[in-house]
C-alpha positions as CSV (number, residue, x, y, z in Angstrom):
1,M,0.2,0.2,0.7
2,A,2.9,2.8,0.8
3,A,5.1,1.8,-2.1
4,A,1.6,2.4,-4.0
5,G,0.9,5.0,-2.6
6,A,4.4,6.9,-3.4
7,V,4.2,5.5,-6.8
8,M,1.0,7.6,-7.1
9,V,2.9,10.5,-5.2
10,N,4.9,10.6,-7.6
11,V,2.8,10.3,-10.4
12,L,0.7,13.2,-9.3
13,V,3.8,15.4,-8.1
14,G,6.3,15.4,-10.1
15,V,7.9,17.1,-13.1
16,D,6.7,16.8,-16.4
17,P,8.5,14.8,-19.0
18,A,10.6,17.0,-20.3
19,A,12.6,18.1,-17.3
20,Q,13.4,14.5,-16.0
21,A,15.4,13.8,-20.0
22,E,17.5,16.7,-19.3
23,P,20.7,15.7,-17.5
24,G,21.5,16.9,-14.4
25,T,17.7,17.5,-13.3
26,P,17.2,16.5,-8.7
27,Q,14.9,13.5,-8.4
28,S,11.7,14.2,-7.4
29,V,10.3,13.0,-4.1
30,S,7.8,11.1,-3.0
31,V,5.5,11.6,-0.1
32,A,6.1,7.6,0.5
33,Q,9.8,9.4,1.1
34,E,8.7,12.1,2.9
35,L,7.0,9.6,5.3
36,G,9.7,7.3,5.3
37,L,7.9,4.4,3.5
38,S,9.5,2.6,1.0
39,A,8.5,-0.3,-1.1
40,Q,10.1,-2.9,1.0
41,S,8.2,-1.4,4.4
42,A,6.1,-4.4,5.8
43,P,2.1,-4.5,5.5
44,I,0.5,-3.2,8.7
45,D,-1.4,-5.7,11.0
46,V,-4.9,-4.1,11.2
47,T,-5.4,-7.0,13.8
48,E,-4.4,-5.0,16.4
49,D,-6.1,-2.0,15.5
50,L,-9.8,-4.3,15.9
51,E,-8.8,-5.7,19.4
52,P,-10.2,-2.6,21.6
53,L,-12.8,-3.5,19.3
54,Q,-13.8,-6.5,20.4
55,D,-13.6,-5.8,24.1
56,L,-15.8,-3.2,24.4
57,A,-18.1,-5.4,22.1
58,A,-17.7,-8.3,24.7
59,S,-18.1,-5.8,27.3
60,R,-21.2,-4.1,26.1
61,S,-22.7,-8.0,25.1
62,T,-21.3,-8.9,29.3
63,R,-23.8,-6.2,30.7
64,E,-26.2,-6.5,28.6
65,A,-26.4,-10.1,29.8
66,E,-25.7,-8.8,33.3
67,Q,-28.9,-7.0,33.0
68,V,-30.8,-9.7,31.2
69,A,-30.1,-11.6,34.5
70,A,-30.7,-8.6,37.0
71,Q,-33.9,-8.2,35.2
72,Q,-34.8,-12.4,35.7
73,A,-34.2,-11.9,39.1
74,Q,-35.9,-9.2,39.7
75,A,-38.8,-10.1,38.1
76,A,-38.8,-13.4,39.9
77,A,-38.3,-11.9,43.2
78,D,-41.3,-9.8,42.1
79,Q,-43.1,-13.1,41.1
80,A,-42.0,-14.2,44.5
81,V,-43.6,-11.5,46.6
82,L,-46.4,-11.3,45.4
83,D,-47.5,-14.9,45.4
84,Q,-46.4,-15.1,49.2
85,Q,-49.1,-12.2,48.5
86,K,-51.1,-14.3,46.8
87,A,-50.6,-17.4,50.0
88,E,-51.3,-14.7,52.7
89,A,-54.4,-13.4,51.0
90,E,-55.4,-16.8,50.6
91,A,-54.8,-17.6,54.4
92,A,-56.5,-14.6,55.9
93,A,-59.2,-15.5,53.7
94,R,-59.5,-19.2,55.3
95,A,-58.7,-18.1,59.1
96,A,-62.0,-15.5,58.1
97,A,-63.9,-18.2,56.6
98,E,-63.1,-20.7,59.1
99,A,-64.4,-17.5,62.3
100,Q,-67.2,-16.7,60.4
101,A,-67.8,-20.4,60.5
102,A,-67.1,-20.9,63.8
103,A,-69.4,-18.4,65.0
104,A,-71.8,-19.2,63.1
105,A,-71.2,-23.1,64.9
106,E,-71.2,-21.3,68.4
107,A,-75.0,-18.8,66.8
108,Q,-76.4,-21.9,66.8
109,A,-75.7,-24.1,69.6
110,A,-76.5,-21.0,71.8
111,A,-79.4,-21.0,69.9
112,E,-79.9,-24.4,70.6
113,A,-79.4,-24.3,73.7
114,E,-81.5,-21.3,74.4
115,V,-84.2,-23.2,73.0
116,R,-84.3,-26.2,75.1
117,A,-83.6,-23.8,78.2
118,A,-86.7,-22.1,76.9
119,E,-88.7,-25.9,76.9
120,E,-87.0,-27.0,80.1
121,R,-88.4,-23.7,82.2
122,A,-91.7,-24.7,80.4
123,A,-92.1,-28.2,81.6
124,A,-91.0,-27.0,84.7
125,E,-93.7,-24.4,84.9
126,A,-96.1,-26.4,83.7
127,Q,-95.5,-29.1,85.6
128,A,-95.2,-26.7,88.3
129,A,-99.0,-25.3,87.6
130,A,-100.2,-28.7,87.2
131,P,-102.5,-29.8,90.4
132,T,-101.3,-33.0,92.2
133,P,-102.9,-36.4,92.2
134,R,-104.4,-34.9,95.5
135,Q,-104.8,-31.7,94.5
136,Q,-106.9,-33.0,91.5
137,A,-108.7,-35.3,93.8
138,E,-109.9,-32.9,95.8
139,E,-110.8,-30.0,92.7
140,A,-113.2,-33.3,91.4
141,V,-115.6,-33.8,94.3
142,T,-115.5,-29.7,95.7
143,A,-116.6,-29.6,92.2
144,A,-119.2,-32.3,93.5
145,A,-121.6,-29.6,95.4
146,S,-124.0,-32.4,95.9
147,V,-124.4,-34.8,98.0
148,A,-127.3,-36.8,97.0
149,A,-126.9,-40.4,97.5
150,T,-127.6,-42.2,94.2
151,A,-126.5,-45.4,96.3
152,V,-126.4,-47.5,99.0
153,A,-122.9,-48.1,101.0
154,R,-122.2,-51.3,102.2
155,I,-120.4,-50.8,105.6
156,T,-118.7,-54.1,107.8
157,N,-120.6,-53.4,110.6
158,N,-119.5,-56.1,113.6
159,A,-120.8,-54.1,116.8
160,G,-124.6,-53.6,115.7
161,S,-125.5,-51.1,112.7
162,V,-123.7,-47.6,112.7
163,R,-125.9,-44.7,113.4
164,P,-128.3,-43.0,110.8
165,Q,-126.9,-40.2,109.7
166,V,-123.7,-42.3,109.4
167,Q,-125.3,-44.6,107.1
168,R,-126.0,-41.7,104.6
169,A,-123.1,-39.8,104.9
170,A,-121.4,-43.2,103.3
171,D,-124.3,-43.3,100.8
172,A,-123.2,-39.7,99.4
173,V,-119.0,-40.8,99.8
174,V,-120.0,-42.9,97.2
175,S,-122.5,-41.6,94.9
176,N,-120.3,-39.0,94.4
177,V,-116.2,-39.6,95.0
178,P,-115.7,-42.5,92.3
179,G,-114.5,-45.9,93.5
180,A,-115.5,-45.2,97.0
181,G,-117.7,-48.3,96.2
182,S,-115.6,-50.4,95.1
183,I,-113.4,-50.4,98.5
184,T,-114.2,-51.8,102.2
185,L,-116.4,-49.2,105.0
186,G,-115.6,-50.9,108.0
187,G,-118.4,-49.9,110.7
188,T,-119.3,-50.8,114.6
189,R,-116.5,-53.0,116.5
190,A,-116.4,-53.4,119.9
191,S,-112.6,-53.0,120.0
192,A,-112.4,-49.7,119.3
193,A,-110.1,-48.2,121.9
194,D,-112.1,-44.4,120.8
195,P,-115.3,-45.2,122.6
196,G,-117.1,-42.4,121.2
197,G,-116.2,-43.8,117.8
198,H,-116.2,-47.0,116.0
199,P,-118.1,-48.8,119.3
200,S,-121.0,-46.0,119.2
201,G,-121.2,-46.3,115.0
202,L,-120.6,-42.6,114.4
203,A,-117.3,-44.0,112.5
204,L,-116.0,-45.2,109.4
205,D,-112.5,-46.6,107.9
206,Y,-112.8,-46.2,104.3
207,M,-110.1,-48.5,104.0
208,V,-108.6,-47.0,100.6
209,M,-104.9,-49.9,101.0
210,S,-102.0,-48.2,98.8
211,D,-104.6,-45.8,96.5
212,A,-103.6,-42.1,98.1
213,A,-105.5,-40.3,95.7
214,L,-108.7,-42.2,96.0
215,G,-107.8,-41.4,100.1
216,D,-107.2,-37.5,99.6
217,A,-110.8,-38.1,97.2
218,I,-112.6,-39.1,100.2
219,V,-111.4,-36.5,103.2
220,A,-111.7,-33.9,99.9
221,Y,-115.2,-34.8,99.5
222,H,-115.9,-34.6,103.6
223,R,-113.7,-30.9,103.5
224,A,-116.3,-29.4,100.9
225,H,-119.3,-30.9,102.3
226,W,-117.9,-30.9,106.1
227,A,-121.3,-29.6,107.6
228,E,-123.6,-31.9,105.5
229,L,-122.5,-35.3,106.2
230,G,-122.2,-33.5,110.0
231,V,-118.0,-34.8,110.3
232,D,-116.5,-34.2,113.7
233,Y,-112.7,-35.0,111.8
234,L,-110.9,-36.8,110.0
235,I,-107.7,-39.3,110.4
236,W,-105.3,-39.7,107.3
237,Q,-101.7,-40.9,106.5
238,Q,-101.1,-39.7,110.5
239,R,-102.1,-36.7,110.6
240,M,-105.4,-34.9,112.2
241,L,-107.9,-32.8,110.9
242,S,-111.0,-31.1,112.9
243,S,-112.4,-28.6,110.9
244,P,-112.5,-27.9,107.0
245,G,-110.5,-24.6,107.1
246,G,-108.5,-26.2,109.7
247,S,-104.2,-27.2,109.2
248,W,-103.4,-30.5,109.4
249,Q,-102.2,-32.1,113.5
250,A,-99.4,-34.6,113.6
251,M,-100.3,-37.9,115.3
252,E,-97.1,-40.3,117.0
253,N,-96.2,-43.5,115.5
254,R,-98.6,-46.2,115.9
255,G,-96.5,-48.6,114.2
256,S,-97.6,-49.9,111.3
257,A,-99.4,-48.6,107.7
258,T,-102.8,-49.3,109.0
259,A,-102.4,-47.7,113.2
260,N,-100.9,-44.4,111.6
261,H,-104.2,-44.9,108.5
262,Y,-102.0,-44.5,106.1
263,D,-104.3,-47.4,104.5
264,H,-107.8,-45.9,105.1
265,V,-109.4,-42.6,106.2
266,H,-111.1,-42.5,109.3
267,V,-114.0,-39.9,109.8
268,N,-115.4,-40.0,112.9
269,Y,-119.2,-38.4,112.1
270,R,-120.9,-36.8,115.1
271,G,-123.6,-37.7,117.8
């Protein structure tokens, strides 16, 4: 290349041929010679000139790769944050749903407990308001205001007949107290300790045995019609009653169900 340049320069700036033909004329100097170049100069190595460019390209490629890697890492980090946020949101939603379900179950259980409590209270109130068998018997007998007799009581007497007023009272009892006509009525007996009672024909034993409700009914009927029946006093379940509106008086323990009047109602009528 340098030699060719020198030749070209020589051609362009050289003297005309006439001058060259003239002897003694100095030779023209080429640009290549002026630059110190000669036809024998070695060719220039362009590889050295390209190395900086190659290094620059490699550096740029490395930076781009690093940027891509950084972007990918950032994207992965962002995705991880999003995934964590999603997981937390789902966990919070599940916890809220579980809490809501638990609250609903608790409310349902409380409501059911309240219903059961209300039912139990109602049952207790109904049971408290319901009359006892004794009260039912007393109310039923009290409602029967009549002392009219439609049946004749069969009285077991061992010492003569009872007084007429006692027979009429017994007839009224068996006619108006359900079940009283099917039990034994004990009348006179000489062995009685109370001379004003069984020996005198003024007392009756209504043998209800284990039917305490019937005994209560017989007592209630006598209390409701105390004056009409001519009642003097009652003995029932180890207690004595001397007036229809009075209080029962406890009696001493005589040792047996019969002696304590648990299996029969004793009624003394006025003479």
